[in-house]
N, C-alpha and C positions, 0 to 999 in steps of 0.2 A: 804259706799259700800265697799265691802271686794272683791277684785279680787279673779277670780278662779284660784286656784294654777296650776303653770304647769313648774316652773322650779326649779332648785337645790336650789335657795336662797329664794323661797317661803317658808312661815312657818305658823304654827297653830296659828290660831289668840288667843291672851291671853288678857283678858280686863285689866289685872294688868298693862299692858304697858301704859294705859291712863294717869297713875300717876306717872310714874317713875321720878326719880330726877337725874339730869345731871349734873355733876361737871365741873364748868368753872373756870379754875384757883383755884381749892381748895374749891370753893364756890358752894353748892348745891342748885339747882334751879328746879322747877317744869318744866316738859318738855314745857310747853306753855309760861314759861317765860325766857327759856335758850336760850339767844340771843348773837351775837357778832356784833360789829360795822361793819358797810358796807366799812370801811376802813381797815377792817383786811386782811393780806395778803393771808390767805388761800381763803377768799370768793372772794378776788378781782383778784388772780393771780394762784391759786391753788398752792401756795407756802406752802409746809409743807410735812411732813411724817406721816404714821398711821400704826395701828395694829389692826386685828381683833382678838379677843380671846374667848375662851370658858371656862364657870365656870361648874364644875362638881363635885358632892359630896364634897362641901366644899372648893374647890381648884380652881386654874386657871391653866389651862392644858399648860404645856409648856413655863412657864412663861419667864425662863430664855432665852431660844431661841427668843422669842418675842422681849425682852428687847435689846438684842445683836442686832438684826435686825433694831429695831427702832433707836437706838442711831448709828449705823453704816450709816443710811439713813440721820440722821441730820448731821453727821460730812460730809457727801458727799456733802450736800448743805451748808456746813459752816454755821450751825446754832447751836448756844449753847442754848440748852434747859433749862439750868439754874437750873436743879434738878438732882440728881445722880439716877442713876437706882434704887436702894434702896428707893429713896423718891418718885420715881414715883410710884412704886409698891406699896408704903405705901398709897399714894394718891388714888391708884385704890381700894385698901382693904377698905379704910375709904367709899367711894362711895357705894360699895358694903354692908358693915356691917351697914350703916346708913338704909339700906333698907331691910336687912336680906335676902339678894340674895345669895344662896349657891348652887342652882341647875338650869339646864337648861337656862342659861343665855349667850346671847352672848354680847361681849364688842366691841365698836368702841372706840379707844384711837386715838385722834388726836393731832398732836402738829403742830401748823403752827407758821410763823416767827414773827407775832404781827401786831399791829396797823401802818398804814403808816400815815405820815403827808400829803399826797397828792397822789393821784393814779399814781405810776409809780413803774415799776419793780424792781428798784434798791433797794438792802438789806439796803443800807445806808440811806434811807429814811424811814426806820422802827424806830419808838420812844417809844416802848415798849418792854419788854420781850415777849418770845414767848406765844402764846394763847395755853393752853392745856386743852381739852375738853374729856370728859370721858362720853360716852352713853351705859349703861347697860340696855338691854331689855330681857325679857323672850321670847326665840325663840327655836322652837324645828322643825326639818326638817318635812315638809307633809310625812306621811307614803306611801300615796298612788303615790306620786312622785318617793320615792326610789323604789317602788314595781315596779312601771311601767318602770323606767329607763328614761333616758333624750334623747332627740334627740340633734344632731349637725348640723350646717351647715358651711361648710367652706368659709370664707369670702374673699374678696379682700384686706382688711386692713392688712399689714404686721407687725410682731414685728420687732421693729428696734434693731440695734446693740448698742453699747455703743458709736459710733461716733455721733448717732443722740439723743437718750435719752436712757441712760443705764436701762434694763427692770429688773436689780436687785434692783434698787430704788424703794421702795413702797411709791411713791408720791402722791400728791393729783392731780397732773395732769395725768388725766386719759382719756383724749380725745380720744386718739387711740383706748382704750378697748371700750370706750362708742359709738363711730361710728361702731366696731363690733359688738357691743351688738345689735345697731338699725339695722344693715344688717341682723343678725341671726331672730330678731323678724320679721321682714318684710317677711322674708323667711318662717316663722311659726315654727322655732326652738326654743329650750330651752336654746342654749348656743351658742356662736361662736368658731368655730375651726379657729386658725390662723396660718399661715405659716411664715417662716422665709424669709429673702431676697432672698434665693435661692430656695424658692417652697419647702422645707421641712417641715413636721409638727413641729411647736413650742410650742404651748400652746393653752389655751381657753381664752376668755376674762376676766373671773374672776375666773378661775380653772385651775388645772393642768390636762394633759391628760395622759394616759397610754393605751397601748394595751398588749393584751396576744397571743402569737404565739406559738405553741407546747410546751406549759408549761414555756415560758420564758416569763418574764415582760419586755416590753420595753417602755422607755420614752425619750424625746428628751434630748440632752444635755442643760446644763444650761445657754449657752450662750445667749439665747433670752427669756428667761423667768425669773419671779421673783424666788428668793430663797425660794421657798414656804416651811413652816414648815411642813406641812401634806405631801408634796411631798417628802420631806427629810425622814420623818419617815415611809412611806411605803417604800422606798428603804432601809432603815435600817432593817425592821422587814423581808424585802425578804431575806437580806443577814443573819440574825441571824437565820433562819430557812430554810435554804437550798434551797430557791428558786432562780433560775436563774434570774438576773436582769440586765440590760443593759442600759446605757445612751448613746443613739446613734441616729445619723440620721436615719429617715425613711420617706417615703413618702405617699401619700393617696392611692398608689397600696396596701402597707402593711396594712393600717387602714381598707379598705373595704374588704379585705380577712381575718381579724383577726379574732381569736376564740371568743375573749372578750374584752371590752373595758371598761373603767372606768375613771371618774373624780375624783380629790380629791381637798377639802378645809377644813379650820378650823371649817366652819359651819356645815357640814354634813358628813364629814370625806370621805369615798370612796361612790360614786354613781354609779351605773351601766349604761352604755350608749346603748340605745336599737337600733339607728339607726344613721348614717353619711350621710348626702347628700342624703337621701332616700334611703342608702344601708342598709340593716337590719344586724346587727351584729350576728354571728351565734349562739352564746350563751348568751341570756342577763343575767347577774347577774350568770354567771358560778362559776365554782368551785373554781377557782384560786382566782376570785373576792371575793367570800363570804369568802374564808379563810384569805385573806388579811384584809377584813374588820373586823374581829374578832380578829386577831392578833393586828390591830391597836387600836381597842378599849380595849384591854388588855394593851397595852403600855400607852394608856392616864391614866390609873388606877394607874400606878407607876411613873407618871410624873406631878403630881399635886402639886403646892405650896400652903399650907392652907392658906386660908384668916385669917389675924390676925389684 
């Protein structure tokens, strides 16, 4: 049974995904046989870091930026991946080349600490090298979702600061985001809008949030959100094309009365927001959102690392 698409991460059904090969520590396995131990740190504790990437026109978009974030995250949790970034990239390329995957592919690259000798959180109880899993799938955003725009619901789950769990860390431990996602789902929305500890807008549960007011693009400061690759590139194209952009604190008052709003992510790029908490955004997929989407797509074309 295929779920009816309703959110930004829903994708067009592709029968080729039934037979994809998954790379587990460099070994390619059919998705039905792609397994890890129940003693694996990622499964047991959410102990690891990951990246989501896109394959387009024979290349991986913004690969250096993704590798930089992955290895910064690994260093933060004191995990030696055991591969250089170039070696990791080659393992990724090998997985794609073996399946002739060159277009319309989304990759989930996961690195977890490894297998435990017993169920306990301490890293010293890990007895193997880290587990590296690469899952490539044919995924394209559902056009109807992009056209309709998404709805957001402001949840009570807050984004924490670095004293609790630094939101810059793209870790497997995403329970706060999952709880936010559940609350948004229960409210009938596509994505959760999350606030910072002081009640200002932070980000969404799996995407970044922008508003447009009087021709200016606003997004929250980076203190309470992941250092999003797409987020950073939207800010970049704004600056390179004379579009005023601000990383600043703002409240729901500013959101409800915004001219435009959109969310960003690796999978779908820039996606219009049609409503927040039942308030209709003035211009769904307005002129600034449309322009930024085009500029971002053009930037992707010039930032592809060829699959070799």
